[in-house]
N, C-alpha and C positions, 0 to 999 in steps of 0.2 A: 504494499499499499504506500503511495506517495505521501510526502509531507502534507500537501494541500488536502488530500483526502482525510488524512488523520485529524487535521484541524477541523475540517467540516463535521466530522464524526463526533469529536469532542463537543463542538458547539451544539449540535443537535442533542446530545446527551445532557448537557448542561441546561438547555431549554426545557427538556422533559422534567427534570429534577425541579427546576424552578416552577414550572406549571403544576407539578404535583404538590409542592409546598403551598402554592397560593390557593389550592382547592381544598387542602385539608383544613378542617374547622379549627379556629383558634380556641385555646382553652383560656377560660376566664381565671384570673388569680383568685385564689380563695380570700374571702374578706377577712381582714385581720381581726382576731379575737380581742374583745375589750373585757375589762375586769370591772366589777362592781366592789366598791369598799363597803362591805356589809356593815361595818360598825357606824359609818357615816350615814348609810341608808337607814339603818335601824333607828338612829337618833333623830332623823328626819321624819320617818313614818310614825314614830311614837306620838308626834304632835298632830297627826291628821286623822281623819275619820276612817272607819272601817271600810267604807266604800272606795275611799281615795287609796287605801292600801291594796285592795284588790285591783283597782285601776292601774296602779304602779306595776304590779305583776303582769297584767295583760299588756301593757305598753312595752315592757321589755321582753316578754315571751309571749307574743300573741297566739302562737300555735303550738306552744310546748307547755301549756299550763293545764293542770287537771285539779279538780275538787274532789277530796275524799268525804264520805259521809257513812256514818253507822246508821243513819236514820234513827237516832236516838231521840231523847226527850225534847230537845230544842233545835234539832237539826234543820228546821225549815228556815231559820234565819240566815245562815250562810248559803244555803241552796238558793233562796230567793235573791239575796244580794248579789251573788255571782252571776246568776242567769239574767238579771237585770242589765248587767254590763256586757255580758257575752252569753246570748241564749244557747248556743251550741257547745259550750264548754263541757268537756267530758266529766262526768260525775261517776267516780269510782265507788262501787259498793262491794264489800267482801262479804259474800254469803257463805257462812260456815255450815249451813245447813241445820243450825241449832237456834236460829232466831226465834222470837215469839211470834205466834200466829198474828198477833196484833201489829207486829213490825211489818210483815209482809203486806197487811192491809194499807199501813201507812205509807210504805214505798209506792204502792199502787196509787194511792191518793195523791201524793206529792208529784209523782211522775206525770200524772194527767193534768194536775192543777198548773204545774210549772213547765210542762212540755220538756222534761229532762232528757238530755242526751246520755242515758244511763248505760254504764258499762259494768257488767256483773263479772267478778272473778271468784272463783271457788277453790278450795283445796285440791290438790292433785288426787288425794285419796278420799272416797266417800266417807260420810260419818259411819255408816254401818260397817264398812271395811276397817276404818280406824279402831272402832270398839272391838271388833272380832280379833284385831291383831294385838292391840295394846290395852284393851279394857277402857274404862272411863278415866281418861287421863286427868280430868278436872278433880277427880276424888283422890288423887295420888300426891297430894302435897304440893308444895311450891315447885319442885322438880317437874311433876307431872303437869302442872299448869303451865309452866314455862315451855314445855315441850308441845303442849296443845297449842299454845299461842303461836309458837313458831310455825307449826304446820298449817294451822287454820287461819292465820291473820297475816303474820309478817311475809311468809313465802308468797301468798297470793297478791299482797300489795307490791312486793318487789317486782313480781311478774308483770303487774299492771303498769308500773312505771316503766319497765323495759319495753313492753309491747306498744304502749302508747307514746314512746320516745319523749317522755315528759322530763323537763328540766325543773319545773315548778310544781309543787304540791301545796294547795291551799287547804288548811285544815281549821276546823272551828273550835280548837282547844282554847281554854280560858285559865288565867292563873288561879282564879278562886275555886276551881273545880277540885283541886287536890294539892296536897304539899309537894308532890313531884313536879307539878306544872308551874309552880310559884316563881320559878326562876327563869322561865322561858322568855325569849324576846319576841318581837314582832316578826323578825326574821331569824332563821336557823338553817342548819344544813344537816341532812341525815343521809349517809352513804352516798354523798356527791350530789344530792338532789336539794335544791333550794326550797325550804319550807316557809310559807307566808301564813301568819296567824292573824287574821284581819281583826277578830274579836277578843284577842288575848287579854285586853284590859276591861272587858265588860263585865257586868254583875247580872244577877237574876233579874233586877228591875229593868235594866237595859234590854235584856231579852224580852220580858213581858211587854214593854213599851213597843218594841219593833213588831212583835207578833200582832199585838192588837191594832197598831197603826195600818198594817197591811192585811189584816183579817186572815192571819195564818194560824194554823193549828199546832198545839202541842202534840206530842206523841200520846195515843190513847191511854197508855199505862200510867202517864204522869199523874192523872187524877187519882190513881189507886196507890200513890205513894212511892212510885219508882223514879228515883232522881238520876240514875245512871243505867242505861238500858242497853245491854248487849246480848249475849246468849242466855236462853232461859235458865240453864242450869247453874250459872254463876252470877246472876243478878237478883238483888234482894230489895224488899221494900224498906224504905227509911223507917217506917213505923216499927220494923222488926229489929231495928239496930240502935245501938247507943252512939256509934261513931259514924258519920257519913262516909268516911274513908273505907268503911267495911262493906260498902253496898255492892262491891264487886270481889269476886274470887275469894269469898269467906274471910276477907280481912288479911289474907296472906299476901296479896299483891294488890296494887291500885291500878297499874297500867297493864295493857295487854300486849305490849311490845312495839306497837306501831309508833309510839311517841317517845319511847326511851331512847337514850344515847343520842338525842338531838344536840348538836353543837350550838352554842350561842354565837352571835355574830363576832364577838371579841375572840372566841376560840377559832372560828372558821377563817377569819381573815378576809381576803379578797375572794370573789366568786367569778369565774370566767363565763362571758356571755358567748 
């Protein structure tokens, strides 16, 4: 091959490569991650309303926010508040299979009333299978209760967070509900998920006022003396107890595992968006 032919061949090859490059799609550079100073954000959110706290979460994480609900005594407050700001926000319910019959009625009532985008997650093993294999774990002391909670509440909630790709978890916990919740902030972090507690500083009167203003119901068992309503086998009427902290798990535990080990803003530091 002559030198001139070689040059023409190289030019053609270069043109083909250039053409191929121009046709290939350009990759967009990934948006740089930003960080939230949780301590500063918490101090700011402590001064605003519960609605503004939820709005803050939805502003920063519009498609990665979920609301959890046990559909307990006063759950209608957080559910109503969140769905007023984002009607289709996913509402996560952990159905252990041991909820009160009245709780299932209450779920249906609020789902229809608020048009909830309800996402139900259940334990990997059915109640009947669990009892056959392990017996009634809730009757086996603190160790049995903790194992029960891990299987029936913590694992399904972790699965919900993963499947829904949630980065923010809105929960209706309040400081005055128990000693264990007394130190919680408006913001916290649990297993890498940002938690937002919009009504953390509310009391029973605040709850009553909100429910009354919006014509929302308490759980049907509230009038029967139940102040903390979870599974039927570990929830007790206040009238049968001397200490309100004994209303769940026979007084051996107060928390079911979902809210334990939540880091405060000061402990967590910055949170990447």
